[in-house]
C-alpha positions as CSV (number, residue, x, y, z in Angstrom):
1,D,0.0,0.0,0.0
2,E,2.8,2.4,0.8
3,A,4.5,1.8,-2.5
4,E,1.2,2.3,-4.3
5,G,0.8,5.6,-2.4
6,L,4.2,6.8,-3.6
7,G,3.3,6.0,-7.2
8,T,0.1,8.0,-7.0
9,V,1.9,11.0,-5.6
10,T,4.7,11.0,-8.1
11,S,2.7,10.2,-11.3
12,G,1.6,13.3,-13.1
13,L,4.0,15.7,-11.4
14,P,5.5,18.5,-13.5
15,A,9.0,18.2,-14.9
16,S,10.2,20.8,-12.4
17,V,9.6,18.4,-9.4
18,A,11.8,15.4,-8.6
19,L,11.6,12.8,-5.9
20,T,15.0,12.7,-4.3
21,E,14.4,10.3,-1.4
22,A,11.7,7.9,-0.3
23,V,11.7,5.6,2.8
24,I,8.9,3.1,3.0
25,S,8.0,1.5,6.3
26,K,5.0,0.0,7.8
27,D,2.1,2.4,7.3
28,V,4.4,5.4,6.8
29,L,5.9,6.9,3.7
30,D,8.7,9.5,4.2
31,T,9.6,11.5,1.1
32,T,11.8,14.4,0.0
33,F,11.3,16.3,-3.2
34,V,13.0,19.1,-5.0
35,A,10.9,21.7,-6.9
36,T,12.8,24.1,-9.1
37,D,9.9,26.7,-9.1
38,S,6.9,27.7,-7.0
39,Q,4.4,26.3,-9.6
40,G,6.0,22.9,-9.2
41,L,5.9,23.2,-5.5
42,T,2.2,24.1,-5.5
43,A,1.4,21.2,-7.8
44,L,3.3,18.8,-5.6
45,M,1.5,19.9,-2.4
46,A,-1.9,19.8,-4.1
47,R,-1.2,16.3,-5.4
48,I,-0.2,15.1,-1.9
49,I,-3.1,16.6,0.0
50,S,-5.6,15.3,-2.6
51,Q,-4.6,11.7,-2.1
52,E,-7.2,9.7,-0.2
53,A,-4.6,7.0,0.6
54,F,-3.1,9.0,3.4
55,S,-4.8,9.6,6.7
56,K,-2.2,12.2,7.8
57,V,0.4,14.2,6.1
58,D,3.1,16.1,8.0
59,L,5.5,18.6,6.5
60,V,8.7,17.5,8.3
61,S,11.0,20.1,6.8
62,F,11.1,22.8,4.2
63,S,14.1,24.7,2.8
64,F,15.1,26.7,-0.2
65,N,18.4,26.5,-2.0
66,P,19.0,29.1,-4.7
67,N,20.8,26.5,-6.8
68,A,18.3,23.6,-6.4
69,G,15.0,25.2,-5.5
70,Y,12.4,24.3,-2.8
71,I,13.1,21.1,-0.8
72,P,10.1,19.9,1.2
73,S,10.1,16.6,3.2
74,F,6.8,14.9,4.1
75,S,5.8,12.1,6.4
76,M,2.6,10.5,5.2
77,K,0.6,7.9,7.2
78,V,-1.1,5.4,4.9
79,K,-4.7,4.5,5.8
């Protein structure tokens, strides 16, 4: 279920968003993305919160690097 949740989040994301890290454990999916622009970041966040597979989504960290872009990390609890 966790791997399926990851697939639904990453499918259809704009080219400006990349998954850089994913850790799958029992009932939890921890991810880190890089979005090179704010439109990609908005699309990513909208995609994550629209997923019905997750009962809880925590924004664990958020940073900005002028060379890479926005770097959000999420912890998502799978239903």
